[in-house]
N, C-alpha and C positions, 0 to 999 in steps of 0.2 A: 502494501500500499506507498502510495504516495500522494503527498498536498502540494500543491503549485502554486505559487501566489504570484497571480495575474493581474493584481491593479489593490487599488486603497493599500499599498506600500511604500518601502522606502521613505516615508515622510509623507506620501497622500491622503488625504481627505475624501478624495471621490475614486470611481474608477472600478467600486469593489466589485472582485472577482476571483473565485479559489477553487482552483479545481483539485478533486479527490478520484483517484486513481486505482485502483484494484485489477489486477490479472482478469477480470473477470466484468468490470463496469468503469466507466467512465463519469463521474457529476461534477455539473459546476455548481459551486454556492455563491450565487449575486452574481448579476449581469451587467453592471451599470457603469453609467456615461462617466465620464473626466471631463470635471468642471472648472472654469477660473482659466487665468493664465494663456497667451498666445500660441501653445501647442497641444489645447486640447482637442480641437478637431480634428489636427493630424491623428491623435493620439488614439480617438475614437472610429477615425476609418484603418486604422489599421487592424491586420489578421491578429487575432490575439489566443487560439485557439488552434491547435495544428489538425490535422486532416484526419486524424482517427475521430469519426465519429460519437457524441455525445448520447447518452443515453438520457439525464433528465437537466432541467436545472430547479434548483432549490433558491426561490425567491423569498429573504428577510421578511422582505417589505419595499413597499410601493415606491418611495423616493427615487428621483429618477437615477442620481449614484448608486443604487443599487438593482435598478433594472431596466433603463433606458438604451443595453445595446441586445437586449432581449428579440428586436424586430432585425439584426445583424447579423445573429444565426440565421435568420428565417433566410434570408439574403445569400447567405451562404450556403445555402443546400441543407443546414441541420434539420433534422427531422423527429427531433424528440421535443418531449414534453417540460410543461414548466409548473412546478408546483408551488402554491405559497395558500394561505388560508384565504377561506369564501371575503372577506373582509381586503386583504390584501390583492386579491384578484382584481374587485369592482377598483380599487384605487389604480392599478398599472392599466387597464383598460384607457381611464380618465386621464393618464398622465401619458400614455402611450401616443394616444391620440391627437393631445395635443402638440406633445414634441414632433410627430413627423407635421402636423401642421405648419408649425413654427418653422422646420426645415424646409418645407418646401417653398414659402413665403419668403426666409434667407435668400434661397438660390434663385430664388426668380430678380428679386432685388440686385446679387452681386451679379445674374444673366444680363440684366439690363446695360451694367456700366460695362462689364465685361464687351457684351457685341459693341459698345461706343469705341471702345479701346481696341477691337481686333483680335480680342483675347477667345480661346474657346472656352464656350459653357461650361459650367459643374453642374454637378450632382449634387443631390441632397445624400447625406450619409443613410437613408434608407425612407422608403416612399409608404403614404398611407395608406399600401395594399399589404407592404412588409408590415405594416403596426397591426394590422388586421388580421393577420396571417398568425401573428404570434399572440394577440388576443383570443384567438381560438383555441390554441393551444395550451392555455393556461387551465389546470387543472386544480382541484379545492380540494384540502386536504384541512380536517377536523385538528383542532391543537388536541396533545398529551396522547395520539392515536400513532404509533409507528406504522409504516407504510415503507412497502418494497418501490423502489425508485430505477433499483435498475438489479441485474442477475448478483444476489450476493451482496447488496446493499438495501440497509433500509434508512429512513429519516423518521425522527420524529419533530415535531412543532411545537413549542412551547412561547406563552407568554412575556414579550421582550419591553413591552410600558413604553416604547418610544414613537409610536405610531399607531393609529387604527388599523388592524389585524398586524401588528409587527409579531417576530419571530425570533427565538433563539432556534437554533438548529440543530440535533446528535445527527451525528451521521455516526452508524452501527456498519463494517463493512466485516464480513464472511471471509475468511482465505487459509486454506491450509488446514482448515479442522481449528480456526482458532478467529476470534471475534475483537475488531479495534476498534476504538470509539476514538471520533472526534467531534469535539462541540465547537460551532461557532457563536458567537456571540450574538453577531448582527449588530444594529445600533442598539443601547439601551438604555431605557428613558428612567431618570431622578424617581425616585420612592415617593410617593405623595403629589405626584404631578396631576392636575386635574382632567377631567374627563376618564381615562384610561386605569385600567389594575397596572398594580405593581407586577415586575417580572417575574419571572417564575424559575428559580436557576435549574439545572441536571445537577444530577448527583456525582454520576461516573464518566469519566475522560481518561482519554489515555495520550490526547493530546486537545487543546483548548489554543483558540484564534479568539482572542480579546481587544474590540477597539479601544480604541484610546484620545478619542476627541479630545475630551477634557482631563488628559488622566496626570494634567498637572497643577491640578486646580478644584477648588472646592464652587460649586456655585452659590451666590447670596440664598440665603434662606427663603421659599418660593414665600409666604407673607410677606416678607420685607420688601419683597419685589415688585408684587401687588401693592404694598403701601404707597412705594414710591412711584410706580404710574400713575396709582389715583392723583396723589400732589402734583406731580406733571402736568395729566390730564386736567385738575381744578385748575392752577394758574394757568394754563394757555387757554384755557376757555375763560377766565375772567380777562383776559387781556386779548381775546378777539382774535386767536391766534389760528395757526394753519396747523395740524400735523398730518406728518406723511411716517407710515410706516411697512416699510419694505417686509412683505409677509410671505411666509414658504405656504401654497394655497392649499396641501394638504398637510393638516397639524396645528402649527401655529393661528391659521387665522382664526380654525375653530375655537383653540383656546380664548385668543382672543376677545373673538365675539362672546363666551361666555361670562368672561371676567367684566366685560360693560354693559350685559343681562344685569348681572348680580350688581354692580355701581349704581344703573339707573334702576333698579328694584327696589333695593335699601335707600335710595335717594342722597347717593354720597356725591353726584353733582347733577344738575339738571340737566333732562335729556338733549342732547345736543345731534347735530347733521352727523351719523358718519356713513361711508360709503365700502363699501367691498367691491373695489374694483378688479374686480379675476375671474373671469366666467370660469376659469377649472377651478378656484374656491369656493363659489356658488355652489357646482357642482359636487364639489368634496366633503361642503356640508352639507347637501343631502345626502349624498353615501352613509354620510358619520349618524344622522338620526335615523338610519334603516338597520343600522347595527347596535341597536341598546344594550345585547345581550354583554357587550365586551366592557359598557360603562363603568366607573365605579360607584360606590354605594352613594358618594358625596354629589355624583351627576343625578344619579338616578332618583336623589330625595330633592335636586333642586328643581326637575323636570316637574315631579308629583307637586308639587307644593308651591307654582306662581303659570303663569302664562308668560310663555317666550314672547310670543308674538305680541305681546302688552308690552313685555320692557321693550322689546326692539324696535318700537313706533316710531322712531326719528333714524331707521337701519334702511339702507337703500341697497339692494342687489342692483351692480350695475354691469349688463350682461355687452350693450351694441359698443361700436368706437361709437358711435355721437355723444351717448351717453357720457363716458369718459372723457371726453373730451369739454362737456357742458361742466366738468367738476374743477373746469381752470377756473370759473367764473364765479364760483364759491368763496368767498373772501373769507371766509371763519367766522365764529369757531367751526371747526370739523373735523375729521377725522380722517383720514382715507389709508383705507389697507391695501395693498396692489403687491403684484409680484411683480420678478421674482424675489426671493427673501435675501441674496444674496447682490441684489443689483445688478444680474448678470444680461438682463434683458427682461423684455415685456413692459405694461402698462408704468409702471412706478418707476423709467424710465423717462417718461414723458413728464409727470409729476416731480422729481427732479428737475427734470432740464427748466421746468418752469416755475419754480421756488424754490432752489437751493442758493440765490443770487438774493435774495428778497430776505430784510429782517425780518425778526417775529415768526420765521419758520421754525418748525422744530422737527427733527428727523429721531426716530424714534427705533432702535434697533435691538429688539427680540428673538433672535437667532447667531449662530454661529455665524462670522462669514468667513471664507477662505480667502487662502492669500493670494493675490492678482488679483481681486473680484474688485469694482467702482465700491461695492461696501466694506471692506476693508480699508482701502484706499480714504474715504469719510470716515472711518471710525479712529484711523493713525492721525484723522487733523490735516487733511489734506487740504490747501487753499484754494486749489482750483482743481475742476476734475473735466474730461473731456466725455460730451455727451453727446451721440452720433454726428460727431465730427465737428462740433461745438463745443469752445470753452466755457465754461461757466464757473462765475464766481462763488464761492461754498460761504454765505453768509448765515446760513441758517443755524441754530445749534443743534447738536448731537447728542444723544443718550444713549447709554448701553447696557441695556436690563437684561443681562444673564442669563438671572433666575430664571428666566421665561425658556429658558434650555428645554428641548425634547431629549437631550445627552444627560445621560448620569455622569457626574461628577468622581470627581477620585472616589471618593469611601462609597460612594456605590457600585463602580467598578469591582473595590475590594470587596466589598461585601458579595456579589454577586458569584468571582473566585472560590472563596470561604468554601462554599457546599462541595469543590472538587477535589481544593488544593490535597486533601488527606489522601484522594487517591495517588500524587505525585506524579501530574500529566507532565508532560515537553508542554510549554507555555507561550506562545507567540503573540506578538503588541502588534496590530497593522491600525488600518484608521485614524489615524493621527499624526501633527507635524513630529518631529524627530524628539524638541523639547517634550513633549508631550508621554512622548514613547520611551524618554530614559527615564523621566521623573519616576512613573508608574512600572519603570522596571527595577525602580531603586528598592520601592515604597513593598513590591512582592516579595526582591528579594529580603527584605527586614524582616517581613511579616510572616514566610513559608520557608525559608531557604530556597528558593525555586530559584532559576537564574532564564529567566525568560529573555527569547532572543527576538530581536528586531529583524524581519526578514526586510528583504528588499523584493523590487519586481524582477520578476524570473525565478526568485529563491524556489528550491524544490527541497521536501522535507520527506526521507523515506522515513515510514515508522512501521 
């Protein structure tokens, strides 16, 4: 049995893809896109699995950096099925359709320019048809029930607490009369986060692949972060200011909507206009409400005890481009939630372009900003940025609210591993920048006497 790291390694936090191979089967855990940085497009287009066929792909959750290259497997001729929980599959379908549409639009834009300059046309990484074929192969699996995904290979999915339907995955490989077990954390959520239940760790592993997005730090306690958010909102509303929130359409948009609903219900601030300016976030919210079986007790109680529609009477979901453009005429107070969460594309770029240079604008970052992204530049204090080829001065005030992160901090990552540590597994730390990986490795060494490895892209481990 071998494990090969094909993405989200070597200090990367995107492009998740890890191959598990035995003498009888080949299974890929996640198949995500690289995001951020000038080389992302080229890396996404490059072949990343050898010509030997795959038997299955196990999708830990729906985010694009974990599912976005599934259609490229279809395009490359792979015939395998893609396994995920029912909620994950619902969200993957939404995300892949949106990605294919945006890629087609981007290719069309580029080709108009290339035609004028006499250059050859470019094709998108994959087409809408490729995405639809990938969606057709999505196969639902329940939590906590092992399923055979290849000859001699079983997979079991358990709650990861990161996103609706998110999972950690245990892969059991039978080979030469022995069974070896590899556990992949996927992206873990923090304990006590809203809407979703907490993660459930596995108890047995010979090899563990652990994410480390926030392996070098703790998030501010969620309650304190909510209080800070409420204070920013009240102050900005009192001043008639405009708030922009780059928001991951799947996950973060729903959490922030619930927090605003609670603020309005409890009278913490007088209701003001809130715009969810993202067709994908709107649909993701609908999908979320179709899976109440995944809600934690607090969310279930909140829905029972009040009327969400009444709480959100000043909340408007803007589907069309025209509706989005009309938000520019709204001076404030108001709050605009729009994707993409790292400001790498989407409608948030238009809102930033029209408002970053204005005094009195507040930009609220409620999620991770990857190196190379526009969001990271703004968080780090850039005085000007380029959006759609235009240089924009930055006069808006930036707020980073890390306690809203859907990723576990160091303490929760360690607690997840604690359950399997007595098995003395080999531990590999991926999905984190190098400082985060090294800090988490040091804490694991100190806590358990294990020495985790920090794999690079292309690292092969024989178990």
